[in-house]
N, CA, C, O and the ligand as a Tripos MOL2 file, in Angstrom:
@<TRIPOS>MOLECULE
protein
  245   243    62     0     0
PROTEIN
NO_CHARGES

@<TRIPOS>ATOM
      1 N         -12.6480    0.7650   -1.9730 N.3       1 MET1
      2 CA        -13.5520    1.4540   -2.7590 C.3       1 MET1
      3 C         -14.8750    0.7210   -3.0750 C.2       1 MET1
      4 O         -14.9030   -0.2960   -3.7680 O.2       1 MET1
      5 N         -15.9310    1.2730   -2.5470 N.am      2 THR2
      6 CA        -17.0270    0.5710   -2.7540 C.3       2 THR2
      7 C         -18.0430    1.3630   -3.6440 C.2       2 THR2
      8 O         -18.8460    2.1830   -3.2000 O.2       2 THR2
      9 N         -17.9050    1.0100   -4.9610 N.am      3 THR3
     10 CA        -18.7520    1.7080   -5.9750 C.3       3 THR3
     11 C         -19.4530    0.6070   -6.7620 C.2       3 THR3
     12 O         -18.8700   -0.4530   -6.9880 O.2       3 THR3
     13 N         -20.6300    0.8300   -7.1610 N.am      4 PHE4
     14 CA        -21.4070   -0.0130   -7.9870 C.3       4 PHE4
     15 C         -22.2640    0.8230   -9.0180 C.2       4 PHE4
     16 O         -22.4670    2.0330   -8.9120 O.2       4 PHE4
     17 N         -22.7330    0.0170  -10.0200 N.am      5 LYS5
     18 CA        -23.6720    0.7400  -11.0110 C.3       5 LYS5
     19 C         -25.0910    0.3440  -10.6850 C.2       5 LYS5
     20 O         -25.3400   -0.8410  -10.4620 O.2       5 LYS5
     21 N         -25.9990    1.2260  -10.6460 N.am      6 MET6
     22 CA        -27.4150    1.0000  -10.4530 C.3       6 MET6
     23 C         -27.8970    0.0030  -11.5780 C.2       6 MET6
     24 O         -27.6140    0.2040  -12.7590 O.2       6 MET6
     25 N         -28.5550   -0.9600  -11.2020 N.am      7 PRO7
     26 CA        -28.9460   -2.0730  -12.2550 C.3       7 PRO7
     27 C         -29.6610   -1.4200  -13.3410 C.2       7 PRO7
     28 O         -29.3500   -1.7230  -14.4930 O.2       7 PRO7
     29 N         -30.6700   -0.4800  -13.1090 N.am      8 ASN8
     30 CA        -31.5800   -0.0030  -13.9840 C.3       8 ASN8
     31 C         -31.0770    1.1800  -14.8100 C.2       8 ASN8
     32 O         -31.2070    1.2180  -16.0330 O.2       8 ASN8
     33 N         -30.5370    2.0740  -14.1410 N.am      9 THR9
     34 CA        -30.0870    3.3020  -14.7320 C.3       9 THR9
     35 C         -28.5690    3.3390  -15.1050 C.2       9 THR9
     36 O         -28.0960    4.2460  -15.7900 O.2       9 THR9
     37 N         -27.9180    2.4130  -14.6660 N.am     10 HIS10
     38 CA        -26.3450    2.3340  -14.8780 C.3      10 HIS10
     39 C         -25.6190    3.5590  -14.4410 C.2      10 HIS10
     40 O         -24.6140    3.9660  -15.0230 O.2      10 HIS10
     41 N         -26.2210    4.2140  -13.2670 N.am     11 SER11
     42 CA        -25.6140    5.3020  -12.8820 C.3      11 SER11
     43 C         -24.6880    4.9210  -11.6920 C.2      11 SER11
     44 O         -24.9150    3.9070  -11.0320 O.2      11 SER11
     45 N         -23.7020    5.7010  -11.4410 N.am     12 VAL12
     46 CA        -22.7850    5.2600  -10.4460 C.3      12 VAL12
     47 C         -23.2350    5.5760   -8.9680 C.2      12 VAL12
     48 O         -23.7140    6.6690   -8.6660 O.2      12 VAL12
     49 N         -23.0540    4.5670   -8.0800 N.am     13 ALA13
     50 CA        -23.5150    4.7330   -6.7880 C.3      13 ALA13
     51 C         -22.3580    4.2810   -5.7900 C.2      13 ALA13
     52 O         -21.4720    3.4740   -6.0710 O.2      13 ALA13
     53 N         -22.5140    4.9150   -4.6230 N.am     14 PHE14
     54 CA        -21.3750    4.5870   -3.5720 C.3      14 PHE14
     55 C         -22.0150    4.1060   -2.3920 C.2      14 PHE14
     56 O         -23.0900    4.5660   -2.0070 O.2      14 PHE14
     57 N         -21.3480    3.1290   -1.7600 N.am     15 THR15
     58 CA        -21.7830    2.6340   -0.4560 C.3      15 THR15
     59 C         -20.8300    3.2190    0.5870 C.2      15 THR15
     60 O         -19.6400    3.3690    0.3110 O.2      15 THR15
     61 N         -21.3350    3.5560    1.7900 N.am     16 CYS16
     62 CA        -20.4320    3.9670    2.8650 C.3      16 CYS16
     63 C         -19.6560    2.6900    3.3290 C.2      16 CYS16
     64 O         -20.2380    1.6110    3.4410 O.2      16 CYS16
     65 N         -18.4670    2.8290    3.5680 N.am     17 ASP17
     66 CA        -17.7730    1.5700    4.1630 C.3      17 ASP17
     67 C         -17.8960    1.4740    5.4820 C.2      17 ASP17
     68 O         -17.3350    0.4930    5.9690 O.2      17 ASP17
     69 N         -18.4900    2.2330    6.2650 N.am     18 ASP18
     70 CA        -18.7730    2.2140    7.6460 C.3      18 ASP18
     71 C         -20.0850    1.7010    7.9970 C.2      18 ASP18
     72 O         -20.1490    0.6580    8.6470 O.2      18 ASP18
     73 N         -21.1720    2.3310    7.6330 N.am     19 CYS19
     74 CA        -22.5390    1.9930    7.8280 C.3      19 CYS19
     75 C         -23.3420    1.1800    6.8430 C.2      19 CYS19
     76 O         -24.3540    0.5640    7.1760 O.2      19 CYS19
     77 N         -22.8470    1.2020    5.5950 N.am     20 GLY20
     78 CA        -23.3940    0.5830    4.5320 C.3      20 GLY20
     79 C         -24.5110    1.2790    3.8410 C.2      20 GLY20
     80 O         -25.1330    0.7220    2.9360 O.2      20 GLY20
     81 N         -24.7790    2.4790    4.2460 N.am     21 THR21
     82 CA        -25.6840    3.1010    3.5030 C.3      21 THR21
     83 C         -25.1920    3.5710    1.9860 C.2      21 THR21
     84 O         -23.9980    3.7350    1.7340 O.2      21 THR21
     85 N         -26.0770    3.7380    1.1600 N.am     22 SER22
     86 CA        -25.5810    3.9590   -0.2460 C.3      22 SER22
     87 C         -26.2360    5.1640   -0.7740 C.2      22 SER22
     88 O         -27.2940    5.5880   -0.3100 O.2      22 SER22
     89 N         -25.4570    5.8390   -1.9650 N.am     23 LEU23
     90 CA        -25.9150    7.0030   -2.5880 C.3      23 LEU23
     91 C         -26.0190    6.8870   -3.9980 C.2      23 LEU23
     92 O         -24.9530    6.7670   -4.6020 O.2      23 LEU23
     93 N         -27.0820    6.8970   -4.6600 N.am     24 ASP24
     94 CA        -27.0730    6.9430   -6.0950 C.3      24 ASP24
     95 C         -26.9080    8.3600   -6.6520 C.2      24 ASP24
     96 O         -27.7200    9.2550   -6.4180 O.2      24 ASP24
     97 N         -25.8020    8.5120   -7.4070 N.am     25 THR25
     98 CA        -25.4440    9.9030   -7.7870 C.3      25 THR25
     99 C         -26.3630   10.2600   -9.0450 C.2      25 THR25
    100 O         -26.4800   11.4240   -9.4270 O.2      25 THR25
    101 N         -27.0320    9.1440   -9.6870 N.am     26 GLU26
    102 CA        -27.7090    9.5090  -10.8200 C.3      26 GLU26
    103 C         -26.8610   10.1100  -12.0600 C.2      26 GLU26
    104 O         -27.3710   10.7460  -12.9820 O.2      26 GLU26
    105 N         -25.4900    9.8080  -11.9350 N.am     27 ARG27
    106 CA        -24.5950   10.1380  -13.0190 C.3      27 ARG27
    107 C         -23.9900    8.9990  -13.4710 C.2      27 ARG27
    108 O         -23.7040    8.1230  -12.6540 O.2      27 ARG27
    109 N         -23.7190    8.8450  -14.7590 N.am     28 ARG28
    110 CA        -23.0390    7.7440  -15.3670 C.3      28 ARG28
    111 C         -21.4160    7.9160  -15.4650 C.2      28 ARG28
    112 O         -20.6550    6.9510  -15.5430 O.2      28 ARG28
    113 N         -21.0190    9.2040  -15.4500 N.am     29 ASP29
    114 CA        -19.6500    9.4880  -15.6260 C.3      29 ASP29
    115 C         -19.0020    9.3820  -14.1410 C.2      29 ASP29
    116 O         -19.5280    9.8910  -13.1500 O.2      29 ASP29
    117 N         -17.9140    8.7260  -14.1270 N.am     30 PHE30
    118 CA        -17.3480    8.4620  -12.5370 C.3      30 PHE30
    119 C         -16.8400    9.8130  -12.1360 C.2      30 PHE30
    120 O         -17.0560   10.1180  -10.9630 O.2      30 PHE30
    121 N         -16.3070   10.5460  -12.7670 N.am     31 ASN31
    122 CA        -15.6700   11.8800  -12.3050 C.3      31 ASN31
    123 C         -16.8910   12.6900  -11.9030 C.2      31 ASN31
    124 O         -16.8600   13.1870  -10.7780 O.2      31 ASN31
    125 N         -17.9610   12.8930  -12.6590 N.am     32 THR32
    126 CA        -19.0370   13.6760  -12.1600 C.3      32 THR32
    127 C         -19.7920   13.0700  -11.0320 C.2      32 THR32
    128 O         -20.3370   13.8120  -10.2150 O.2      32 THR32
    129 N         -19.8680   11.7420  -10.9230 N.am     33 ALA33
    130 CA        -20.4930   11.1140   -9.8430 C.3      33 ALA33
    131 C         -19.6380   11.4730   -8.6300 C.2      33 ALA33
    132 O         -20.2290   11.7590   -7.5880 O.2      33 ALA33
    133 N         -18.3450   11.4840   -8.6620 N.am     34 ARG34
    134 CA        -17.6040   11.8500   -7.5220 C.3      34 ARG34
    135 C         -17.7780   13.1690   -7.0590 C.2      34 ARG34
    136 O         -17.6560   13.3890   -5.8540 O.2      34 ARG34
    137 N         -18.0640   14.1340   -7.8970 N.am     35 ASP35
    138 CA        -18.3980   15.5930   -7.5270 C.3      35 ASP35
    139 C         -19.6590   15.5720   -6.8630 C.2      35 ASP35
    140 O         -19.8380   16.3040   -5.8890 O.2      35 ASP35
    141 N         -20.6740   14.7090   -7.3440 N.am     36 VAL36
    142 CA        -22.0360   14.7210   -6.5050 C.3      36 VAL36
    143 C         -21.8510   14.2030   -5.2360 C.2      36 VAL36
    144 O         -22.4700   14.6310   -4.2620 O.2      36 VAL36
    145 N         -20.9120   13.1700   -5.1760 N.am     37 LEU37
    146 CA        -20.6450   12.6140   -3.7800 C.3      37 LEU37
    147 C         -20.0910   13.5440   -2.8140 C.2      37 LEU37
    148 O         -20.4900   13.6080   -1.6510 O.2      37 LEU37
    149 N         -19.0940   14.3210   -3.3440 N.am     38 ARG38
    150 CA        -18.5590   15.4900   -2.5740 C.3      38 ARG38
    151 C         -19.4930   16.4300   -2.0980 C.2      38 ARG38
    152 O         -19.4320   16.8390   -0.9390 O.2      38 ARG38
    153 N         -20.4180   16.8340   -2.9560 N.am     39 SER39
    154 CA        -21.2900   18.0240   -2.7880 C.3      39 SER39
    155 C         -22.4740   17.5090   -1.7660 C.2      39 SER39
    156 O         -23.2060   18.2460   -1.1050 O.2      39 SER39
    157 N         -22.4890   16.0460   -1.7920 N.am     40 GLU40
    158 CA        -23.5060   15.6300   -0.6860 C.3      40 GLU40
    159 C         -22.9040   15.3640    0.6810 C.2      40 GLU40
    160 O         -23.5280   14.7800    1.5660 O.2      40 GLU40
    161 N         -21.7470   15.7870    0.8070 N.am     41 GLY41
    162 CA        -21.0880   15.7450    2.1290 C.3      41 GLY41
    163 C         -20.2950   14.3990    2.4890 C.2      41 GLY41
    164 O         -19.8580   14.1560    3.6140 O.2      41 GLY41
    165 N         -20.1800   13.6140    1.4450 N.am     42 TRP42
    166 CA        -19.4040   12.3180    1.7170 C.3      42 TRP42
    167 C         -17.9190   12.6370    1.6260 C.2      42 TRP42
    168 O         -17.4860   13.6340    1.0480 O.2      42 TRP42
    169 N         -17.1520   11.7050    2.2480 N.am     43 GLN43
    170 CA        -15.6720   11.8690    2.4160 C.3      43 GLN43
    171 C         -15.2080   10.6700    1.7470 C.2      43 GLN43
    172 O         -15.7880    9.5850    1.7920 O.2      43 GLN43
    173 N         -13.9780   10.9560    1.0320 N.am     44 THR44
    174 CA        -13.2150    9.8910    0.3030 C.3      44 THR44
    175 C         -11.8270    9.8680    0.8980 C.2      44 THR44
    176 O         -11.1250   10.8780    0.8520 O.2      44 THR44
    177 N         -11.3850    8.6830    1.4850 N.am     45 LYS45
    178 CA        -10.2460    8.6750    2.1800 C.3      45 LYS45
    179 C          -9.3780    7.5190    1.6230 C.2      45 LYS45
    180 O          -9.9470    6.4920    1.2520 O.2      45 LYS45
    181 N          -8.1560    7.6190    1.5510 N.am     46 PRO46
    182 CA         -7.2330    6.5550    1.0330 C.3      46 PRO46
    183 C          -7.2000    5.5440    2.0300 C.2      46 PRO46
    184 O          -7.2150    5.8590    3.2200 O.2      46 PRO46
    185 N          -7.1500    4.2280    1.6200 N.am     47 ALA47
    186 CA         -7.1370    3.1040    2.4680 C.3      47 ALA47
    187 C          -5.9080    2.3600    2.1120 C.2      47 ALA47
    188 O          -5.4250    2.4800    0.9860 O.2      47 ALA47
    189 N          -5.3550    1.5700    3.0460 N.am     48 PRO48
    190 CA         -4.2140    0.6760    2.7360 C.3      48 PRO48
    191 C          -4.3990   -0.0630    1.3870 C.2      48 PRO48
    192 O          -5.5150   -0.3800    0.9760 O.2      48 PRO48
    193 N          -3.3000   -0.3100    0.7490 N.am     49 GLY49
    194 CA         -3.3420   -1.0970   -0.4800 C.3      49 GLY49
    195 C          -3.8150   -0.3590   -1.8000 C.2      49 GLY49
    196 O          -4.1190   -0.9400   -2.8410 O.2      49 GLY49
    197 N          -3.8300    0.9400   -1.6070 N.am     50 GLY50
    198 CA         -4.1400    1.8360   -2.7830 C.3      50 GLY50
    199 C          -5.7880    1.8750   -2.9980 C.2      50 GLY50
    200 O          -6.2650    2.4240   -3.9910 O.2      50 GLY50
    201 N          -6.4970    1.3390   -2.1320 N.am     51 ALA51
    202 CA         -7.9510    1.4100   -2.2800 C.3      51 ALA51
    203 C          -8.5040    2.6890   -1.6010 C.2      51 ALA51
    204 O          -7.7370    3.3890   -0.9390 O.2      51 ALA51
    205 N          -9.7250    2.9940   -1.7340 N.am     52 TRP52
    206 CA        -10.4190    4.1890   -1.2360 C.3      52 TRP52
    207 C         -11.5140    3.8050   -0.3370 C.2      52 TRP52
    208 O         -12.1810    2.8070   -0.6110 O.2      52 TRP52
    209 N         -11.7450    4.4550    0.6380 N.am     53 ARG53
    210 CA        -12.9070    4.3170    1.5820 C.3      53 ARG53
    211 C         -13.8440    5.5770    1.3550 C.2      53 ARG53
    212 O         -13.4530    6.7430    1.2950 O.2      53 ARG53
    213 N         -15.1220    5.1400    1.2440 N.am     54 HIS54
    214 CA        -16.1000    6.2830    1.2090 C.3      54 HIS54
    215 C         -16.9980    6.2650    2.3180 C.2      54 HIS54
    216 O         -17.6030    5.2540    2.6780 O.2      54 HIS54
    217 N         -17.0900    7.4610    2.8950 N.am     55 LEU55
    218 CA        -17.8070    7.6500    4.1070 C.3      55 LEU55
    219 C         -18.9870    8.5140    4.0890 C.2      55 LEU55
    220 O         -18.7560    9.6300    3.6250 O.2      55 LEU55
    221 N         -20.1270    8.3130    4.4490 N.am     56 CYS56
    222 CA        -21.2880    9.1190    4.3730 C.3      56 CYS56
    223 C         -21.2590   10.1920    5.5060 C.2      56 CYS56
    224 O         -20.5370   10.0970    6.4980 O.2      56 CYS56
    225 N         -22.1350   11.2440    5.2530 N.am     57 PRO57
    226 CA        -22.0350   12.4240    6.2670 C.3      57 PRO57
    227 C         -22.0800   11.9970    7.7000 C.2      57 PRO57
    228 O         -21.4780   12.6350    8.5640 O.2      57 PRO57
    229 N         -22.7700   10.9480    7.9610 N.am     58 ASP58
    230 CA        -22.9440   10.4290    9.3310 C.3      58 ASP58
    231 C         -21.6790    9.8850    9.8820 C.2      58 ASP58
    232 O         -21.4830    9.9820   11.0930 O.2      58 ASP58
    233 N         -20.7080    9.2620    9.0280 N.am     59 CYS59
    234 CA        -19.5940    8.4940    9.4050 C.3      59 CYS59
    235 C         -18.2840    9.2060    9.2360 C.2      59 CYS59
    236 O         -17.2390    8.8220    9.7610 O.2      59 CYS59
    237 N         -18.4110   10.3620    8.4030 N.am     60 ARG60
    238 CA        -17.0540   10.9350    8.2020 C.3      60 ARG60
    239 C         -16.5060   11.5100    9.3560 C.2      60 ARG60
    240 O         -17.1980   11.5130   10.3740 O.2      60 ARG60
    241 N         -15.2650   12.0490    9.3760 N.am     61 ASP61
    242 CA        -14.5880   12.5710   10.4900 C.3      61 ASP61
    243 C         -15.2320   13.8550   10.9020 C.2      61 ASP61
    244 O         -14.7940   14.4850   11.8640 O.2      61 ASP61
    245 ZN        -22.0650    5.8990    6.9280 Zn       62 ZN62
@<TRIPOS>BOND
     1     1     2 1
     2     2     3 1
     3     3     4 2
     4     3     5 am
     5     5     6 1
     6     6     7 1
     7     7     8 2
     8     7     9 am
     9     9    10 1
    10    10    11 1
    11    11    12 2
    12    11    13 am
    13    13    14 1
    14    14    15 1
    15    15    16 2
    16    15    17 am
    17    17    18 1
    18    18    19 1
    19    19    20 2
    20    19    21 am
    21    21    22 1
    22    22    23 1
    23    23    24 2
    24    23    25 am
    25    25    26 1
    26    26    27 1
    27    27    28 2
    28    27    29 am
    29    29    30 1
    30    30    31 1
    31    31    32 2
    32    31    33 am
    33    33    34 1
    34    34    35 1
    35    35    36 2
    36    35    37 am
    37    37    38 1
    38    38    39 1
    39    39    40 2
    40    39    41 am
    41    41    42 1
    42    42    43 1
    43    43    44 2
    44    43    45 am
    45    45    46 1
    46    46    47 1
    47    47    48 2
    48    47    49 am
    49    49    50 1
    50    50    51 1
    51    51    52 2
    52    51    53 am
    53    53    54 1
    54    54    55 1
    55    55    56 2
    56    55    57 am
    57    57    58 1
    58    58    59 1
    59    59    60 2
    60    59    61 am
    61    61    62 1
    62    62    63 1
    63    63    64 2
    64    63    65 am
    65    65    66 1
    66    66    67 1
    67    67    68 2
    68    67    69 am
    69    69    70 1
    70    70    71 1
    71    71    72 2
    72    71    73 am
    73    73    74 1
    74    74    75 1
    75    75    76 2
    76    75    77 am
    77    77    78 1
    78    78    79 1
    79    79    80 2
    80    79    81 am
    81    81    82 1
    82    82    83 1
    83    83    84 2
    84    83    85 am
    85    85    86 1
    86    86    87 1
    87    87    88 2
    88    87    89 am
    89    89    90 1
    90    90    91 1
    91    91    92 2
    92    91    93 am
    93    93    94 1
    94    94    95 1
    95    95    96 2
    96    95    97 am
    97    97    98 1
    98    98    99 1
    99    99   100 2
   100    99   101 am
   101   101   102 1
   102   102   103 1
   103   103   104 2
   104   103   105 am
   105   105   106 1
   106   106   107 1
   107   107   108 2
   108   107   109 am
   109   109   110 1
   110   110   111 1
   111   111   112 2
   112   111   113 am
   113   113   114 1
   114   114   115 1
   115   115   116 2
   116   115   117 am
   117   117   118 1
   118   118   119 1
   119   119   120 2
   120   119   121 am
   121   121   122 1
   122   122   123 1
   123   123   124 2
   124   123   125 am
   125   125   126 1
   126   126   127 1
   127   127   128 2
   128   127   129 am
   129   129   130 1
   130   130   131 1
   131   131   132 2
   132   131   133 am
   133   133   134 1
   134   134   135 1
   135   135   136 2
   136   135   137 am
   137   137   138 1
   138   138   139 1
   139   139   140 2
   140   139   141 am
   141   141   142 1
   142   142   143 1
   143   143   144 2
   144   143   145 am
   145   145   146 1
   146   146   147 1
   147   147   148 2
   148   147   149 am
   149   149   150 1
   150   150   151 1
   151   151   152 2
   152   151   153 am
   153   153   154 1
   154   154   155 1
   155   155   156 2
   156   155   157 am
   157   157   158 1
   158   158   159 1
   159   159   160 2
   160   159   161 am
   161   161   162 1
   162   162   163 1
   163   163   164 2
   164   163   165 am
   165   165   166 1
   166   166   167 1
   167   167   168 2
   168   167   169 am
   169   169   170 1
   170   170   171 1
   171   171   172 2
   172   171   173 am
   173   173   174 1
   174   174   175 1
   175   175   176 2
   176   175   177 am
   177   177   178 1
   178   178   179 1
   179   179   180 2
   180   179   181 am
   181   181   182 1
   182   182   183 1
   183   183   184 2
   184   183   185 am
   185   185   186 1
   186   186   187 1
   187   187   188 2
   188   187   189 am
   189   189   190 1
   190   190   191 1
   191   191   192 2
   192   191   193 am
   193   193   194 1
   194   194   195 1
   195   195   196 2
   196   195   197 am
   197   197   198 1
   198   198   199 1
   199   199   200 2
   200   199   201 am
   201   201   202 1
   202   202   203 1
   203   203   204 2
   204   203   205 am
   205   205   206 1
   206   206   207 1
   207   207   208 2
   208   207   209 am
   209   209   210 1
   210   210   211 1
   211   211   212 2
   212   211   213 am
   213   213   214 1
   214   214   215 1
   215   215   216 2
   216   215   217 am
   217   217   218 1
   218   218   219 1
   219   219   220 2
   220   219   221 am
   221   221   222 1
   222   222   223 1
   223   223   224 2
   224   223   225 am
   225   225   226 1
   226   226   227 1
   227   227   228 2
   228   227   229 am
   229   229   230 1
   230   230   231 1
   231   231   232 2
   232   231   233 am
   233   233   234 1
   234   234   235 1
   235   235   236 2
   236   235   237 am
   237   237   238 1
   238   238   239 1
   239   239   240 2
   240   239   241 am
   241   241   242 1
   242   242   243 1
   243   243   244 2
@<TRIPOS>SUBSTRUCTURE
     1 MET1         2 RESIDUE 1 A MET
     2 THR2         6 RESIDUE 1 A THR
     3 THR3        10 RESIDUE 1 A THR
     4 PHE4        14 RESIDUE 1 A PHE
     5 LYS5        18 RESIDUE 1 A LYS
     6 MET6        22 RESIDUE 1 A MET
     7 PRO7        26 RESIDUE 1 A PRO
     8 ASN8        30 RESIDUE 1 A ASN
     9 THR9        34 RESIDUE 1 A THR
    10 HIS10       38 RESIDUE 1 A HIS
    11 SER11       42 RESIDUE 1 A SER
    12 VAL12       46 RESIDUE 1 A VAL
    13 ALA13       50 RESIDUE 1 A ALA
    14 PHE14       54 RESIDUE 1 A PHE
    15 THR15       58 RESIDUE 1 A THR
    16 CYS16       62 RESIDUE 1 A CYS
    17 ASP17       66 RESIDUE 1 A ASP
    18 ASP18       70 RESIDUE 1 A ASP
    19 CYS19       74 RESIDUE 1 A CYS
    20 GLY20       78 RESIDUE 1 A GLY
    21 THR21       82 RESIDUE 1 A THR
    22 SER22       86 RESIDUE 1 A SER
    23 LEU23       90 RESIDUE 1 A LEU
    24 ASP24       94 RESIDUE 1 A ASP
    25 THR25       98 RESIDUE 1 A THR
    26 GLU26      102 RESIDUE 1 A GLU
    27 ARG27      106 RESIDUE 1 A ARG
    28 ARG28      110 RESIDUE 1 A ARG
    29 ASP29      114 RESIDUE 1 A ASP
    30 PHE30      118 RESIDUE 1 A PHE
    31 ASN31      122 RESIDUE 1 A ASN
    32 THR32      126 RESIDUE 1 A THR
    33 ALA33      130 RESIDUE 1 A ALA
    34 ARG34      134 RESIDUE 1 A ARG
    35 ASP35      138 RESIDUE 1 A ASP
    36 VAL36      142 RESIDUE 1 A VAL
    37 LEU37      146 RESIDUE 1 A LEU
    38 ARG38      150 RESIDUE 1 A ARG
    39 SER39      154 RESIDUE 1 A SER
    40 GLU40      158 RESIDUE 1 A GLU
    41 GLY41      162 RESIDUE 1 A GLY
    42 TRP42      166 RESIDUE 1 A TRP
    43 GLN43      170 RESIDUE 1 A GLN
    44 THR44      174 RESIDUE 1 A THR
    45 LYS45      178 RESIDUE 1 A LYS
    46 PRO46      182 RESIDUE 1 A PRO
    47 ALA47      186 RESIDUE 1 A ALA
    48 PRO48      190 RESIDUE 1 A PRO
    49 GLY49      194 RESIDUE 1 A GLY
    50 GLY50      198 RESIDUE 1 A GLY
    51 ALA51      202 RESIDUE 1 A ALA
    52 TRP52      206 RESIDUE 1 A TRP
    53 ARG53      210 RESIDUE 1 A ARG
    54 HIS54      214 RESIDUE 1 A HIS
    55 LEU55      218 RESIDUE 1 A LEU
    56 CYS56      222 RESIDUE 1 A CYS
    57 PRO57      226 RESIDUE 1 A PRO
    58 ASP58      230 RESIDUE 1 A ASP
    59 CYS59      234 RESIDUE 1 A CYS
    60 ARG60      238 RESIDUE 1 A ARG
    61 ASP61      242 RESIDUE 1 A ASP
    62 ZN62       245 GROUP 0 **** ****
């Protein structure tokens, strides 16, 4: 799971685990941020060890 908070706005952002591009959802609530991520075409996949992988529209299956 590659998530981080934007330093200035404290909104939730995601980084693609494949190419490293990031998306600032401009939302502070994680669940809302995940909805934004999904609507932007990103994919969330379970990874070994109970983690999650986030893939941008260019890297998703
Ligand atoms: Zn990517």
